[in-house]
C-alpha positions as CSV (number, residue, x, y, z in Angstrom):
1,X,-172.5,58.7,-134.4
2,X,-176.0,58.8,-135.6
3,X,-178.2,61.9,-134.9
4,X,-181.2,61.5,-132.6
5,X,-184.3,63.5,-131.9
6,X,-182.6,65.7,-129.4
7,X,-179.9,66.6,-131.9
8,X,-182.6,67.9,-134.2
9,X,-184.2,69.9,-131.4
10,X,-180.9,71.5,-130.5
11,X,-180.2,72.3,-134.2
12,X,-183.6,74.0,-134.5
13,X,-183.0,76.1,-131.4
14,X,-179.5,77.0,-132.5
15,X,-180.9,78.2,-135.8
16,X,-183.8,80.1,-134.3
17,X,-182.1,81.4,-131.2
18,X,-178.3,81.4,-131.7
19,X,-178.1,83.7,-128.6
20,X,-179.0,80.9,-126.3
21,X,-176.8,78.1,-125.0
22,X,-179.2,75.1,-125.4
23,X,-176.5,72.5,-124.5
24,X,-178.4,71.5,-121.3
25,X,-181.1,70.1,-123.6
26,X,-178.7,67.5,-124.7
27,X,-178.6,66.0,-121.3
28,X,-182.1,66.8,-119.9
29,X,-183.9,66.1,-123.1
30,X,-182.2,62.7,-123.5
31,X,-182.8,61.8,-119.9
32,X,-186.5,62.6,-120.2
33,X,-186.9,60.7,-123.5
34,X,-185.0,57.7,-122.2
35,X,-187.0,57.7,-119.0
36,X,-190.2,57.5,-121.1
37,X,-188.9,54.6,-123.2
38,X,-187.8,52.7,-120.1
39,X,-191.1,53.3,-118.3
40,X,-193.0,51.8,-121.2
41,X,-190.7,48.7,-121.2
42,X,-190.9,48.2,-117.5
43,X,-194.7,48.6,-117.4
44,X,-195.0,46.0,-120.2
45,X,-192.8,43.6,-118.4
46,X,-194.7,43.9,-115.1
47,X,-198.1,43.4,-116.8
48,X,-197.0,39.8,-117.3
49,X,-196.8,39.6,-113.4
50,X,-200.2,41.4,-113.1
51,X,-198.5,44.3,-111.2
52,X,-198.3,48.0,-111.9
53,X,-194.9,49.7,-111.5
54,X,-196.2,51.3,-108.3
55,X,-197.4,48.0,-106.8
56,X,-194.0,46.3,-107.7
57,X,-192.3,49.3,-106.1
58,X,-194.1,48.7,-102.8
59,X,-193.6,44.9,-102.8
60,X,-189.9,45.3,-103.8
61,X,-189.3,47.8,-101.0
62,X,-190.8,45.5,-98.4
63,X,-188.8,42.5,-99.9
64,X,-185.4,44.2,-100.0
65,X,-185.9,45.5,-96.4
66,X,-185.2,41.9,-95.2
67,X,-187.0,39.7,-92.7
68,X,-189.6,40.2,-91.3
69,X,-190.4,42.2,-94.6
70,X,-192.3,44.9,-92.9
71,X,-192.2,48.7,-92.7
72,X,-194.4,51.5,-91.4
73,X,-196.4,53.4,-94.0
74,X,-194.1,56.4,-93.4
75,X,-191.0,54.3,-94.2
76,X,-192.6,53.1,-97.4
77,X,-193.8,56.7,-98.2
78,X,-190.2,58.0,-97.8
79,X,-188.7,55.2,-99.8
80,X,-191.1,55.4,-102.7
81,X,-191.8,59.2,-102.7
82,X,-195.5,59.2,-103.1
83,X,-198.3,61.2,-101.7
84,X,-200.0,59.6,-98.7
85,X,-203.3,59.3,-100.7
86,X,-201.6,57.5,-103.6
87,X,-199.8,55.2,-101.1
88,X,-203.1,54.4,-99.3
89,X,-204.7,53.4,-102.6
90,X,-201.8,51.3,-103.6
91,X,-201.7,49.5,-100.2
92,X,-205.5,48.9,-100.4
93,X,-205.2,47.2,-103.8
94,X,-202.2,45.1,-102.6
95,X,-204.1,44.1,-99.4
96,X,-207.2,43.1,-101.3
97,X,-205.1,40.8,-103.4
98,X,-203.5,39.2,-100.4
99,X,-200.0,40.5,-101.2
100,X,-199.6,42.6,-98.1
101,X,-201.2,42.7,-94.7
102,X,-201.7,45.7,-92.3
103,X,-200.9,44.9,-88.7
104,X,-200.9,47.0,-85.5
105,X,-197.4,48.3,-84.7
106,X,-196.4,46.9,-81.3
107,X,-193.9,49.8,-80.9
108,X,-196.6,52.4,-81.5
109,X,-200.1,51.6,-80.5
110,X,-201.5,54.3,-82.9
111,X,-199.3,53.0,-85.7
112,X,-199.6,50.3,-88.4
113,X,-197.0,48.0,-90.0
114,X,-197.2,46.9,-93.6
115,X,-196.2,43.2,-93.9
116,X,-195.3,41.4,-97.1
117,X,-197.3,38.2,-97.1
118,X,-196.0,34.9,-98.4
119,X,-198.0,35.4,-101.6
120,X,-196.5,38.9,-102.0
121,X,-193.0,37.6,-101.5
122,X,-193.5,34.9,-104.1
123,X,-195.0,37.5,-106.5
124,X,-192.1,40.0,-106.1
125,X,-189.4,37.2,-106.2
126,X,-190.8,36.1,-109.5
127,X,-191.2,39.6,-110.9
128,X,-187.8,40.9,-109.9
129,X,-186.1,38.3,-112.1
130,X,-187.8,39.5,-115.2
131,X,-187.5,43.1,-114.1
132,X,-183.7,42.8,-113.9
133,X,-183.7,41.1,-117.3
134,X,-185.7,44.0,-118.8
135,X,-183.3,46.5,-117.2
136,X,-180.4,44.6,-118.6
137,X,-181.8,44.7,-122.1
138,X,-182.6,48.5,-121.7
139,X,-178.9,49.1,-121.1
140,X,-177.4,46.7,-123.7
141,X,-176.2,49.6,-125.9
142,X,-173.7,50.4,-123.2
143,X,-170.6,48.4,-122.2
144,X,-170.3,47.4,-118.6
145,X,-167.7,50.2,-118.1
146,X,-170.0,52.7,-119.7
147,X,-172.9,51.6,-117.5
148,X,-170.7,52.0,-114.4
149,X,-169.6,55.5,-115.5
150,X,-173.1,56.6,-116.3
151,X,-174.3,55.3,-112.9
152,X,-171.7,57.4,-111.1
153,X,-172.5,60.5,-113.1
154,X,-176.2,60.1,-112.5
155,X,-175.5,59.4,-108.8
156,X,-173.5,62.7,-108.6
157,X,-176.5,64.5,-110.1
158,X,-179.0,62.7,-107.9
159,X,-177.2,63.5,-104.7
160,X,-177.8,67.3,-105.4
161,X,-181.6,66.7,-105.1
162,X,-181.5,64.3,-102.2
163,X,-180.0,66.7,-99.7
């Protein structure tokens, strides 16, 4: 197999510090670099929809929650893992564009519900198609079986941090 950038980094550390086991860099370094490449591709794809990755994330979270396509800000916050300030800014931009609507929460008179508007639903439904196409292209170097295996390994690692 061809050598990549991380191979060269590992070789340099092995030469300079043979006393260290730098093998974790093989995984972490590649995950970090791949994440950066994927983020660039996903951002470029969403620009065609006039959405940022963060805005798409909010709309997609509301859409996949099912009818009536609404959540509290806290539910969104937990799903997307943002600071409350960043979430408020994101919601403000989406509301200004008519893609979401804030409504009083009938179950909590102090609360608010975030509702996906019809325009927001149309926008996310169009965007998710090309989003999945982009993700498919990003993984085309792996067979279906390799993708499933990688997904399971990443899930195992992810569960350590979600506890």
